[in-house]
Structure formats: C-alpha cells, structure tokens
TORPA-241704 format. One record per residue (C-alpha): residue number from 1; y, z, x. Coordinates in pm, 1 decimal, m for minus. Example, Ala and Ser with C-alpha at 12.3 -4.5 7.8 and 13.67 -1.06 7.14 Angstrom:
! TORPA-241704
  num        c2        c3        c1
    1    m450.0     780.0    1230.0
    2    m106.0     714.0    1367.0
! end
This chain:
! TORPA-241704
  num        c2        c3        c1
    1    2321.6   m1146.9    7181.7
    2    2266.9    m754.5    7221.2
    3    2026.8    m669.5    7462.8
    4    2103.0    m285.7    7412.2
    5    1938.1     m68.2    7156.2
    6    2008.8     311.0    7066.5
    7    1647.7     454.0    7034.6
    8    1631.8     819.5    6878.9
    9    1394.7     995.8    6640.6
   10    1647.2    1246.9    6567.1
   11    1859.7    1209.5    6228.9
   12    2145.4    1441.1    6387.4
   13    2180.6    1195.2    6686.9
   14    2178.3     903.0    6450.0
   15    2442.1    1085.6    6222.5
   16    2661.9    1100.2    6540.9
   17    2620.8     767.4    6617.7
   18    2724.2     624.8    6275.2
   19    2991.4     901.7    6286.0
   20    3136.5     750.7    6630.3
   21    3115.4     373.7    6501.7
   22    3273.2     394.4    6204.5
   23    3316.9     761.8    6064.1
   24    3107.2     663.2    5731.0
   25    2886.3     899.0    5586.4
   26    2833.2     796.1    5243.7
   27    2495.4     893.0    5087.0
   28    2453.9    1178.5    5380.4
   29    2505.1    1547.1    5338.7
   30    2538.4    1742.1    5627.7
   31    2546.0    2120.4    5652.5
   32    2553.1    2324.6    6011.4
   33    2533.1    2692.0    6069.6
   34    2444.4    2919.5    6379.8
   35    2160.8    3182.5    6417.4
   36    2327.2    3442.0    6645.8
   37    1968.8    3616.8    6668.7
   38    1810.7    3303.2    6836.9
   39    2102.1    3153.2    6980.1
   40    2003.0    2837.7    6748.6
   41    2201.6    2560.0    6604.2
   42    2126.3    2480.5    6276.7
   43    2168.1    2109.5    6152.7
   44    2080.0    2009.8    5809.3
   45    2106.9    1633.6    5738.6
   46    2017.0    1535.9    5378.9
   47    1989.7    1146.1    5302.7
   48    2063.5    1117.3    4932.9
   49    2106.7     721.8    4901.9
   50    1947.9     408.7    4994.9
   51    2293.1     320.3    5165.0
   52    2253.6     683.7    5373.6
   53    1912.4     541.8    5479.9
   54    2030.5     222.8    5602.1
   55    2325.7     350.8    5770.4
   56    2093.6     605.5    5983.1
   57    1794.8     405.7    5992.2
   58    1571.2     669.1    5870.1
   59    1388.4     725.1    5498.3
   60    1571.2     913.0    5203.4
   61    1508.2    1298.2    5248.0
   62    1580.8    1610.7    5443.6
   63    1580.6    1633.6    5832.8
   64    1638.5    1960.5    5957.8
   65    1729.2    2004.1    6323.8
   66    1691.5    2310.3    6542.6
   67    1886.0    2278.7    6901.5
   68    1753.6    2601.9    7107.9
   69    1925.8    2579.0    7447.8
   70    1660.5    2789.9    7577.1
   71    1340.9    2686.8    7408.4
   72    1183.8    2546.2    7770.2
   73    1243.1    2842.2    7943.4
   74     968.0    3077.1    8068.0
   75     832.5    3328.4    7802.4
   76     613.4    3581.1    8019.4
   77     861.9    3876.6    8041.6
   78     945.2    4094.9    7745.8
   79    1297.4    3932.1    7680.7
   80    1179.6    3591.3    7650.5
   81     860.8    3649.0    7487.8
   82    1094.3    3791.7    7188.6
   83    1325.3    3534.2    7230.6
   84    1033.7    3301.2    7167.4
   85     935.6    3490.8    6876.1
   86    1297.0    3459.3    6717.0
   87    1250.5    3083.4    6761.0
   88     923.8    3083.1    6585.3
   89    1031.0    3295.9    6333.4
   90    1319.1    3055.0    6225.8
   91    1093.8    2741.8    6246.3
   92     873.6    2930.3    6014.4
   93    1149.8    2996.8    5787.3
   94    1250.6    2658.6    5774.9
   95     903.6    2545.9    5695.4
   96     853.5    2757.1    5414.1
   97    1176.3    2651.4    5230.8
   98    1073.3    2272.3    5284.5
   99     707.9    2397.7    5152.4
  100     852.6    2545.3    4854.5
  101     485.7    2661.6    4738.1
  102     498.0    2826.3    4408.6
  103     150.0    2982.4    4466.3
  104      21.8    3161.3    4779.8
  105    m313.8    2955.3    4769.7
  106    m271.7    2654.7    4894.0
  107    m453.6    2391.0    5143.3
  108    m270.1    2242.6    5448.6
  109    m397.9    1960.9    5704.2
  110    m208.8    1980.9    6044.9
  111    m208.9    1659.6    6234.5
  112    m170.8    1653.6    6605.1
  113     m44.8    1292.1    6717.9
  114     m22.2    1186.8    7035.7
  115    m218.1    1158.2    7381.6
  116    m339.6    1456.3    7536.7
  117    m386.3    1308.9    7885.7
  118       2.9    1176.1    7869.8
  119     194.3    1514.4    7949.2
  120     504.1    1410.5    7768.6
  121     314.4    1275.7    7478.9
  122      50.9    1553.5    7453.1
  123     282.5    1795.9    7216.0
  124     102.6    1751.6    6892.8
  125    m267.1    1805.7    7052.2
  126    m153.9    2102.6    7218.2
  127      24.3    2274.2    6918.4
  128    m347.4    2186.2    6712.3
  129    m531.6    2370.1    6990.6
  130    m389.9    2685.9    6939.1
  131    m376.3    2701.4    6553.5
  132    m599.5    2918.2    6349.0
  133    m773.0    2714.8    6135.1
  134    m939.4    2873.9    5818.8
  135   m1067.6    2620.0    5604.2
  136   m1456.6    2650.4    5708.5
  137   m1459.9    3048.3    5677.0
  138   m1290.9    3055.5    5355.0
  139   m1534.7    2800.0    5224.2
  140   m1824.4    3022.6    5376.7
  141   m1695.7    3367.1    5263.8
  142   m1473.7    3281.8    4979.7
  143   m1268.6    3594.3    4829.5
  144   m1366.3    3803.5    5133.6
  145   m1140.8    3594.8    5341.0
  146    m842.3    3533.5    5106.2
  147    m753.4    3903.0    5030.3
  148    m520.7    4028.4    4760.6
  149    m200.4    3782.3    4803.0
  150    m434.1    3514.2    4835.6
  151    m443.1    3253.9    5158.5
  152    m387.8    2914.1    5297.0
  153    m688.0    2702.6    5363.8
  154    m607.4    2546.3    5699.7
  155    m751.6    2251.5    5849.8
  156    m662.3    2035.2    6117.2
  157    m764.5    1700.2    6335.7
  158    m602.6    1534.6    6642.0
  159    m685.7    1172.0    6562.9
  160    m619.9    1037.3    6903.8
  161    m456.2     694.2    7027.4
  162    m541.2     346.5    6894.2
  163    m570.9     236.9    7251.2
  164    m930.0     470.2    7232.6
  165   m1008.4     459.0    6881.9
  166    m937.4     101.2    6769.2
  167    m812.8     274.7    6473.8
  168    m422.5     368.8    6345.8
  169    m357.8     722.3    6347.6
  170    m234.0     681.8    5954.1
  171    m621.7     539.9    5876.9
  172    m769.0     843.2    6067.2
  173    m538.4    1071.2    5876.9
  174    m572.6     894.8    5539.3
  175    m972.4     910.5    5576.5
  176    m946.8    1271.7    5665.5
  177    m700.4    1371.4    5338.1
  178    m919.5    1176.2    5113.2
  179   m1221.9    1368.5    5188.1
  180   m1090.9    1718.4    5210.4
  181    m793.6    1686.8    4973.8
  182    m533.6    1895.7    5087.4
  183    m215.3    1988.1    4898.5
  184      47.1    1902.0    5187.2
  185      15.6    1760.5    5575.8
  186     186.1    1862.7    5831.0
  187     222.4    1580.2    6140.5
  188     361.7    1713.1    6486.0
  189     446.9    1444.3    6728.2
  190     664.0    1402.1    7017.0
  191     967.4    1229.4    7029.4
  192    1245.9    1020.2    7179.6
  193    1584.5    1136.4    7207.4
  194    1953.2     989.5    7307.9
  195    2075.0    1284.8    7461.4
  196    1904.3    1409.4    7761.1
  197    2036.3    1771.6    7714.6
  198    1786.6    1730.9    7385.0
  199    1535.3    1718.7    7605.8
  200    1265.7    1996.6    7498.0
  201    1533.2    2174.3    7370.0
  202    1527.8    2059.5    6999.6
  203    1335.1    2091.2    6677.6
  204    1323.1    1838.1    6396.3
  205    1161.3    1925.8    6071.8
  206    1146.0    1674.0    5805.3
  207     998.7    1602.2    5455.1
  208     996.7    1220.3    5521.9
  209     630.9    1209.8    5705.6
  210     652.0    1014.2    6037.3
  211     594.5     657.0    6192.8
  212     377.2     715.1    6512.8
  213     569.5     564.9    6820.3
  214     875.5     431.3    6647.7
  215    1062.3     627.8    6898.1
  216     971.3     409.1    7215.5
  217     949.7      94.7    6992.0
  218     584.7     110.9    6939.2
  219     585.9      96.0    6539.2
  220     253.4     195.3    6394.1
  221     162.9     250.6    6040.3
  222     344.4     518.6    5865.8
  223     212.0     869.5    5782.3
  224     362.4     979.4    5483.6
  225     369.5    1097.8    5063.5
  226     369.4     753.9    4967.4
  227      22.0     694.5    5144.5
  228    m145.2    1012.5    5152.1
  229     m28.5    1107.1    4779.8
  230      83.3    1469.4    4874.8
  231     380.2    1593.5    5056.8
  232     407.6    1511.9    5404.2
  233     626.6    1708.3    5657.1
  234     684.6    1607.1    6010.2
  235     768.5    1847.9    6319.3
  236     856.6    1689.4    6632.5
  237    1022.6    1817.4    6969.6
  238    1231.8    1474.4    7197.5
  239     983.7    1482.8    7530.9
  240    1144.9    1135.6    7671.4
  241    1455.0     961.1    7687.2
  242    1507.6     564.4    7742.2
  243    1632.6     526.2    8049.6
  244    1874.4     253.5    7910.1
  245    2049.2     534.5    7710.9
  246    2060.2     779.0    8062.1
  247    2245.7     438.1    8218.5
  248    2472.6     393.5    7954.0
  249    2575.9     723.7    7910.8
  250    2670.5     710.7    8292.7
  251    2875.6     401.1    8270.7
  252    3049.0     566.5    7950.9
  253    3145.0     858.6    8160.2
  254    3283.4     569.6    8411.9
  255    3433.4     364.6    8200.1
  256    3812.4     465.0    8280.5
  257    3782.0     361.0    8590.2
  258    3649.8      49.1    8438.1
  259    3822.7    m235.5    8240.7
  260    3669.2    m192.3    7894.1
  261    3577.3    m575.6    7866.9
  262    3378.1    m522.7    8175.9
  263    3223.6    m214.7    8070.8
  264    3109.5    m368.1    7651.1
  265    2993.6    m665.3    7874.6
  266    2776.2    m490.9    8140.7
  267    2640.4    m273.0    7887.4
  268    2489.3    m579.8    7660.0
  269    2380.5    m767.3    7975.2
  270    2038.4    m870.5    8013.8
  271    1976.8    m545.9    8287.8
  272    1952.0    m315.3    8009.8
  273    1663.7    m491.8    7833.0
  274    1459.2    m418.3    8137.5
  275    1528.1     m57.4    8107.2
  276    1487.2     m21.3    7732.8
  277    1074.3     m17.1    7847.6
  278    1120.3     283.6    8062.0
  279    1128.8     613.5    7937.6
  280    1226.1     928.7    8142.3
  281    1097.1    1271.9    8093.0
  282    1180.9    1593.7    8319.4
  283     974.4    1700.9    8594.0
  284     852.3    2030.7    8493.9
  285     727.4    1887.7    8169.9
  286     392.7    2023.5    8222.7
  287     493.1    2369.9    8202.5
  288     744.2    2295.3    7925.5
  289     500.0    2127.7    7712.8
  290     314.9    2473.6    7731.1
  291     549.6    2662.0    7615.1
  292     691.4    2428.1    7367.9
  293     353.3    2396.4    7160.5
  294     266.7    2765.3    7233.0
  295     588.3    2862.5    7025.9
  296     518.9    2570.7    6758.5
  297     184.4    2668.0    6698.5
  298     296.7    3051.4    6662.4
  299     548.2    2923.3    6395.6
  300     264.4    2747.1    6198.4
  301      58.5    3048.8    6239.8
  302     339.7    3296.5    6104.0
  303     422.5    3024.7    5806.4
  304      38.9    3035.2    5661.3
  305     m24.7    3385.1    5719.7
  306     299.2    3493.7    5517.0
  307     244.0    3196.8    5268.5
! end
C-alpha cells in the first residue's frame, strides 16, 4: 500500500513529476522562455486532451508559471521597488493575454480565497484589500468615470472559510456572480508546492478556475467557468509545502548511500502517512505575504487600468 503522495497545485511541478516517472507528455504542450528585464523564467503548460489532463491531474486549459527568485525580497529602496514593478508588469501582461477582451469595457469580479487569520493562507484576502474597486463609482457616476477609452468595472469579495461561514466558497461566489453578473471572474488563492525552492517565489496563472484547498488535501467545490457560466482565471502563489515532501527530498539526496530497495520501502512506509497531514511555511511568511500581495494587487490594478 502506498502512503506517500506528491501534492502540488503547480502544473509545472506536475509536468516535471510525469517526465521523471515515464517521460510521457502526450496532450501537453510546454513553452519556456526568459524575461531578462525582471529575471523571470516563464513556463507555459497547455493541457489539450483528456489524456494530458489525466497525466497531470489538472483540468484542460492553460497554466502560466512565473518563477521569480527575488519575489519575496524587500522592495523598500528604489532598485528593489523597480524590480517588483517589473514583476507586476509581467503578471499584468500574462493576465491580459488570458483575458483576451475585445472591448475595453467589461466587468470583473475578483475573489480573495483563504483565511486572513492564518498568514500562509491570507494571500487572497491580502490582495483584494489593496485593489482599486470601481463598480460602485461607475454605477453612480457613469460616463464621468469611464473616460474616452472606457474602463473596467471592478468588484471584489472575500468569501471567508467554511469553518466560519458554514458555506462553501463556491456557493458564495456563485451567488455574488449571479447578482452582479461579471464578464469574468479572477480567483486568488495560496497554493501548495512540491519543491521548497518555489515557495513564495512562483506565481501561477491559469484559465481553468480553482479547487479551494486541494493542495492540502482539503477538497471543496470548484470555482470554474462550468459553475459560474463566465470565464474564470486563477492566480496563486505557493506558500506551503508538504512535510512529507521535504523528508522525501532529503532522503533522495542520500539515496546513493542507501540501497535502492531500502529507500523505496522507507518512502512507502506509514511514517509518511503522518507527515502528509503536516505543512511547512517559511519563518518570514508575515513580511513575505505583505510584499507578494502588494505585487499581485499592483499587477491587477495595472491590468484593469490598461484594459
């Protein structure tokens, strides 16, 4: 019986795991390139078939991953501030490519998932609190707010968590969307990573929606275009990693000193079953979340201002 499971919300890591396992990538298109301006490595994974979806365990769609080694660095001085601005600009560019709005005027609902009282899970609420929402002003002042180039009507909601509301986040979002009728929904949530080096240094943007809590084995109803009847984009940053993964990675580094059979037996032991329920986040997560949420909020504000 296998106790060890690889848990990750990142399509990039799921693709790497499949390649390591059998090298099969049928139904999956991968494109990679570097953005020298911001030291950003961009990987675009497109899942085009049911076979590809099954291989990666992800819905059919496009997953854009930005690996930014300096994302969690402070942006107080001029140099670092400009660096974070460059990151925000690239996120905005990728968002606009996925949005593909033919008209400059549209309405968007931004959803901040997560628990604001748990720092590692407060990414969504933190971003929404810094957004420039405009729906109420446009409804009040109309053309005076739109200008010659039109504008984006932005509304936002923080649905909270089921333990406090008694409702699925998907239920709340579906109700809000039914009432406000946005043209597109953007969902922001903290993710779980497979690799420690990607914690707080990676941004994933997808057009497939999101399953809240899936990365930590807490499956909830999906927030996607099927349920909301409008396009749903998802933005996430991995803030936690499975403790079992950390131990497994350490063991792999030592596997040359162990017999292969002994290593595999140890990884499949019941010890890992206990670790699968533990998640680790960096000690400086408080300051990191503040910087990352600011960068994501700036990226969204740029996107809506330049639509």
